[in-house]
C-alpha positions as CSV (number, residue, x, y, z in Angstrom):
1,M,-15.5,28.1,30.9
2,L,-18.8,27.4,32.5
3,Q,-19.8,25.7,29.4
4,A,-16.7,24.0,27.7
5,W,-16.7,22.3,31.5
6,Q,-20.2,20.6,30.9
7,G,-18.6,20.3,27.8
8,S,-15.8,17.8,28.6
9,L,-17.7,15.7,30.8
10,A,-19.9,14.7,27.7
11,L,-16.6,13.3,27.1
12,L,-17.7,10.3,30.5
13,G,-20.4,9.3,29.0
14,G,-21.0,5.9,26.6
15,W,-18.4,3.0,25.7
16,E,-16.1,5.6,25.0
17,L,-14.3,6.1,28.9
18,P,-14.3,2.0,29.8
19,V,-12.7,1.4,26.3
20,A,-9.9,4.8,27.5
21,V,-9.3,3.0,30.9
22,L,-8.5,0.5,29.1
23,S,-6.5,1.3,26.5
24,T,-4.6,3.4,29.6
25,I,-3.8,0.5,31.7
26,L,-2.6,-1.9,28.9
27,A,-0.3,1.2,27.3
28,G,1.7,1.1,30.9
29,L,2.2,-1.7,30.9
30,L,3.7,-1.7,27.8
31,R,5.7,1.6,28.5
32,G,7.1,0.0,31.8
33,Y,8.3,-3.1,30.5
34,A,9.7,-1.9,27.4
35,G,9.9,1.7,27.4
36,F,8.5,2.5,25.0
37,G,4.1,1.3,23.2
38,T,2.0,4.2,25.0
39,A,1.4,7.2,22.4
40,I,2.0,4.3,19.7
41,L,-1.4,2.3,21.1
42,L,-3.7,5.3,22.3
43,A,-2.7,8.1,20.4
44,P,-5.0,6.5,17.9
45,V,-7.6,5.4,20.5
46,Y,-7.9,8.8,21.8
47,S,-8.2,10.6,18.5
48,T,-11.3,7.8,17.5
49,L,-12.9,9.2,21.2
50,W,-12.3,12.3,21.2
51,G,-10.2,13.9,18.5
52,P,-7.3,14.7,18.5
53,R,-6.9,18.2,19.1
54,T,-7.9,16.8,22.6
55,G,-6.6,13.2,22.6
56,V,-3.5,14.1,21.5
57,P,-2.3,17.2,24.1
58,V,-4.0,14.7,26.7
59,L,-1.7,12.1,25.8
60,L,1.5,14.5,25.4
61,L,0.7,15.4,29.3
62,M,0.5,11.9,30.5
63,E,3.8,11.5,28.7
64,L,5.5,14.1,31.1
65,F,5.1,12.2,33.9
66,V,5.8,8.6,33.0
67,S,9.0,10.0,31.3
68,A,9.7,11.2,34.8
69,Y,9.4,8.0,36.1
70,L,11.5,6.5,33.7
71,I,14.2,8.5,33.3
72,P,16.6,8.8,35.6
73,R,17.6,4.8,36.0
74,A,17.4,5.0,33.0
75,I,20.6,7.3,32.4
76,G,22.7,6.0,33.7
77,Q,22.3,2.6,30.8
78,A,21.3,4.8,27.6
79,N,23.8,5.1,24.6
80,R,23.2,9.4,25.3
81,R,25.3,9.8,21.4
82,V,22.7,8.5,19.9
83,I,20.0,9.9,21.8
84,L,20.9,13.5,22.1
85,S,21.4,13.8,18.4
86,I,18.4,11.6,17.5
87,G,16.4,13.6,20.5
88,G,17.8,17.4,19.4
89,A,16.2,17.0,15.3
90,A,13.7,15.8,16.9
91,A,13.2,18.8,18.9
92,L,13.4,21.2,16.5
93,A,10.9,19.3,14.2
94,T,8.1,19.4,16.5
95,P,6.3,22.4,16.0
96,V,6.7,21.9,12.5
97,G,4.5,19.1,13.2
98,A,2.2,20.6,15.2
99,Y,0.8,22.5,13.5
100,V,-0.6,20.1,11.0
101,L,-1.8,18.7,14.8
102,F,-4.1,22.4,14.8
103,F,-5.0,22.6,10.9
104,A,-5.5,19.3,9.7
105,D,-9.6,17.9,9.7
106,G,-9.8,15.9,12.3
107,S,-11.4,13.2,10.5
108,V,-8.5,12.9,8.2
109,L,-5.4,13.3,11.2
110,R,-7.4,10.5,12.7
111,R,-7.6,7.7,10.2
112,A,-3.4,9.1,9.6
113,I,-3.0,7.9,12.9
114,G,-4.4,4.7,12.6
115,V,-2.5,4.3,9.1
116,C,1.3,4.6,10.9
117,V,-0.2,2.5,13.8
118,V,-0.8,0.0,11.1
119,V,2.0,-0.4,9.6
120,M,4.3,-0.1,12.8
121,G,3.2,-3.4,13.4
122,L,2.9,-4.5,10.1
123,L,7.3,-3.7,10.4
124,M,7.2,-5.6,13.4
125,M,5.5,-9.0,12.6
126,S,7.9,-9.1,9.1
127,G,11.2,-9.3,11.3
128,W,12.4,-6.5,9.5
129,R,15.0,-4.6,10.9
130,Y,17.8,-1.8,9.9
131,H,20.9,-2.8,9.8
132,G,23.1,-0.4,8.9
133,G,25.9,1.8,11.7
134,R,24.6,5.7,12.9
135,P,26.2,8.3,12.2
136,L,25.2,11.4,12.7
137,G,23.7,12.0,9.6
138,L,21.2,8.8,10.1
139,N,20.2,10.0,13.2
140,L,19.3,13.2,12.5
141,L,17.3,12.0,9.6
142,V,15.0,9.7,11.7
143,G,15.2,12.5,14.9
144,L,13.3,15.0,12.3
145,L,11.0,12.9,10.9
146,S,10.2,11.5,14.6
147,G,9.8,15.0,15.7
148,L,6.8,15.8,13.0
149,L,5.6,13.3,13.6
150,K,5.4,13.6,17.1
151,G,3.8,17.1,16.9
152,A,1.1,16.4,14.4
153,T,-0.1,13.3,16.1
154,G,1.5,12.7,19.4
155,M,3.7,9.7,18.1
156,S,7.2,9.8,18.1
157,G,7.9,6.5,17.7
158,P,7.2,4.3,14.8
159,P,10.4,5.3,12.8
160,V,12.3,5.7,16.4
161,I,11.6,1.8,17.0
162,L,12.6,0.4,14.4
163,Y,15.7,2.4,14.3
164,L,16.7,2.0,17.7
165,L,15.6,-1.8,18.3
166,S,18.2,-2.4,15.1
167,G,21.6,-2.5,17.1
168,P,23.5,-5.2,19.2
169,E,22.4,-3.6,22.4
170,A,21.2,-5.8,25.1
171,A,17.6,-5.6,25.8
172,A,18.1,-3.3,28.3
173,Q,19.9,-0.4,26.6
174,H,17.1,-1.1,24.0
175,R,15.1,-0.4,26.6
176,A,17.3,2.8,28.7
177,N,17.5,4.5,24.3
178,L,14.1,4.4,24.4
179,I,12.4,5.6,27.5
180,L,15.7,8.6,27.3
181,Y,15.0,9.6,23.7
182,F,11.1,9.9,25.3
183,G,12.2,11.2,27.8
184,L,13.9,13.8,25.4
185,I,11.6,14.4,23.0
186,G,7.8,14.5,25.3
187,I,9.2,18.1,27.1
188,V,9.0,19.7,24.5
189,A,6.4,18.2,22.3
190,V,4.0,18.7,25.1
191,I,5.4,23.4,24.2
192,P,3.0,23.5,20.8
193,P,-0.8,22.6,22.3
194,V,0.2,25.0,25.6
195,W,0.6,27.4,23.5
196,G,-2.3,27.1,20.9
197,G,-4.6,27.5,23.4
198,L,-5.6,23.1,23.3
199,V,-5.7,22.7,26.7
200,G,-8.5,23.2,28.6
201,P,-10.6,22.0,30.4
202,P,-11.8,19.1,28.0
203,V,-7.9,17.8,28.6
204,L,-7.2,19.0,32.2
205,M,-10.3,16.8,32.7
206,M,-9.5,13.7,30.5
207,T,-5.6,13.8,31.5
208,G,-6.8,14.1,35.0
209,L,-8.9,10.5,34.9
210,M,-6.6,9.1,32.7
211,L,-3.5,10.1,34.3
212,P,-2.9,8.2,37.8
213,L,-4.3,4.6,36.3
214,L,-0.9,4.9,34.1
215,L,1.0,5.5,36.7
216,L,-0.2,2.5,38.6
217,S,0.1,0.4,35.8
218,V,4.3,1.7,34.0
219,P,5.6,0.1,37.6
220,V,3.9,-2.7,37.3
221,G,4.7,-3.3,33.8
222,A,8.8,-1.7,35.0
223,R,8.9,-5.9,37.3
224,M,7.1,-7.0,34.7
225,F,10.4,-7.0,32.9
226,H,12.2,-9.0,34.7
227,V,9.7,-11.9,34.9
228,V,8.1,-11.8,31.9
229,P,9.4,-13.2,28.3
230,V,10.7,-11.2,26.6
231,R,8.6,-13.2,23.3
232,W,5.1,-12.8,25.0
233,Y,5.9,-9.4,25.5
234,K,6.0,-9.0,21.3
235,R,3.5,-10.9,21.1
236,L,1.0,-9.2,23.1
237,A,2.2,-5.5,22.2
238,L,2.0,-6.1,18.2
239,M,-2.2,-7.0,19.2
240,A,-2.3,-4.0,20.8
241,L,-0.6,-1.8,18.1
242,M,-3.2,-3.7,15.3
243,A,-6.6,-3.0,17.8
244,A,-5.3,0.3,17.7
245,G,-4.7,1.3,14.2
246,G,-7.8,-0.7,13.7
247,F,-9.9,1.5,15.5
248,A,-8.7,4.5,14.1
249,L,-9.9,3.2,10.9
250,L,-12.5,2.0,10.9
251,G,-13.9,4.2,14.3
């Protein structure tokens, strides 16, 4: 156990820690403002800095605390019928995705995370949106895909964000929908890494260091929602996504 903690200290050296700190603060601002952004930004960064089997569990543990802060206000505004169907399907698929996290090659998984983030950024930049309805079958399909991604990479966002942002709802309900969904899936997603023994000293140490930064940043981002124009946020979010995805691909 002592050797494990000593090995964890090695994660604090060099340029990696400042990069992790800056990325965590930015992710907290994005999450507080829009209701999403934590996993999509931090999954490629943390996986590159510490490897997926440390970075993804750190991210999942932090998501639990952020969701606990945001969910109470979001429940009343969210479309619970849609979110519960998507979230239920995602919860069933998450443990299957976790199998990839346990057994896939770390460098391959890191680059796969980077590809997902870059593709997500390009789709958002293109302006493409799904404009159909939200039947139960499609809700379940999106949820299954999202859950597989959540278990394997810590990110459930790409399919759900593109799907949920396609509707005619006001920005406040879009935000509430995403907050409620990420809160539901976050509870399920943390179980496989804990059960499988991935939550050891390195994960606990980095969670303890990064979590306060995230929790301080999220309320600031939430206040920014009422002040900062949406077009400014979109530009900043797209730049952050592309930078994080490129970091994972080239790192």
